[in-house]
Every structure is written in C-alpha cells, then in structure tokens.
N, C-alpha and C positions, 0 to 999 in steps of 0.2 A: 503495498498498501503504501499509497507518494506522501511525504509531506507536506507537500501545498501544491496547489494550478497556476496553469499561467493564460495571463487574460492578456490581447490585446485593448493599448486603452491611454489614448491623451492623458501626459505628464508634466510635470514642470520637476525641475531637476533638485535637488534634494537640500542647495546649497545657499543661491537667490534666488529659490519660483521663474528659472528663465523660461517660457515654454518648451520641452523637448516634440512637442508635435506625438505621435500615437510612437507605442516602443511597450516592451513585452514590459509584463510586468509579474511578481511572485506574488500570491494572495495563498491565503490558507485553504483547503480542501472541504469541496462541499461537507466532507460527513460534518467540519464543526461546526456547522448550522443548525445539524440536526436535534431539536430537545429544545433549543435556544430561547424558545417562546415570540420574537421578535423577529421582523424581519431584518435578511441581508440583503445589501448593496450591491455584491454581485450575484449571486447564487440565487435569492427570491425576496426580489423587493418584492414591497409592498404597492398597490396602489391608490399610490399618493397622486398629486396631479402636479409633478418633476416628471415621474417615471422614463418617459420619453425623450428627454434633454439628455443631450451628448453628458457621458462624466467625464472625469479632468481626476484621478488622484495627484493631489498638491503634497510631491517630496517632500516638501520644506516644510508644510504642519502638519502632513499623515493626518488630511482633511478628507474625505472624497468628498468631490463636489458632480454638483450637475449642472451643467454651461448651458443656461436661458438662453432663446434664441437673440436676443441683446446681446451674446457676448461676456457678460460675468456671470462669473462663478459663482454660484446658492451651495450650503452648506445638501448636503444629504439628507433628506428626515431617517433614513435608515438607517446609515452607518450614526449620526447624533443618538437616534434611541441607543447603538450598541452603547456608545462614548455613556449614553446615563445609565447604562445598566453596571457599568464598572464605579461606581461609586454611587453609595446604597448613603438611604436620607441616613444622615451619624450629626451629633454636635460635634463637631471640629474640633478640637486643643489647641490649630493652629489661628484661628480669628481673629484674635488681639496680638499674633507675635507680628512680625519684622520679617516682610521674605529671609532675609538671611541669618537668622536664629536657627539655632537646632529643634531639634525634633520635631518635625513636619510630621504633617498628619498621615495616613497607611494608605490613607484613600487617595484612588486621584483624581483630579477633581478638573475634568477635562474639555467642561461646557464654555471655556473661552472658544473649545471649533466652529462654535456656529456664528462667532462673531466676522463680521463680511461686510466687504461696499457690496451695497444692496439698493437694484432697483425696483423694487417693491414686485418679485417675481416668483419668491419663494409662498408669496401668502396666499391662502389658502382661498383662490376664488368662491365668492360670494353663491351660498348656497340658500335653501331653506329659510335657514335658522340663524344667518348673519350674514344680513340686508346690505352694511359697510365694504366685508371684502375680509375685515380688517382680523377675524382669526388668523393668525399665524401656528406653523409646527413648534413654535419653543424657543424661538430663536429670535 
C-alpha cells in the first residue's frame, strides 16, 4: 500500500508564493479520508459553491485554495473544515502570553489559514434563508 497519492494541481512555491503553474503534488492517500467524518478537498469534496473552481496549493502557507472566476484565491471550505478539526475547543493557556514566551499551547491554532485577500466570491450565494447573501463559510 502506498502512503501517498500524486495529483496534478496549480501550485505556488514554498518560499515566496510565486506561481509554479500545474505540477505534481504528493498528498495523503485516499484511505486517510475514510471515517474522518469531514469532507476531503482532494478525494471527496463536499458540494460547496466553490467546488467547481480550480484548486491551487499554496506551498508557502500550506493552504488549499479555490481560484474564483476573478483570479482570487479563497481557502477551500473543506480544507478549512479539516484545519478546524485539528484544534479542539479548549481554554488555551497561552492566550495572555506573548508569542515569544515558552509553554505554548499543545494544539495547533490554524484558523489564520482562512485569512485571504477577498473579493466576496467565497461568501455563500443567497438562499431562501439568507436574503443578503452574507452568510459565510466561517472565514
């Protein structure tokens, strides 16, 4: 059993974020998705409204993006669901500490991965219960 899959995807380089166009990317095998209870943006994406947009792996930040029709990269909602699953709800002992102090929280705090230059395309289009269309995927 191989411990990775290879996909062809648009990428940025891991140092400066320069566009590398389409390249092979080593990703987790499909078997890692089984029983997770959340969608996988690579193997089993959910039916979110950005699912048909091209994917882009940000090698510089470790974020899977979807590129909207205007060329803006938005964090993939399934990627963000996975990121949020890594940090359980807890009281962080480091909330009042400076970033350079020891005794850091043992949980990864990765919500920053949802921060992006946004043109509004990642907002969920209005449905019958969202008349203004401003209900978002949480970023």
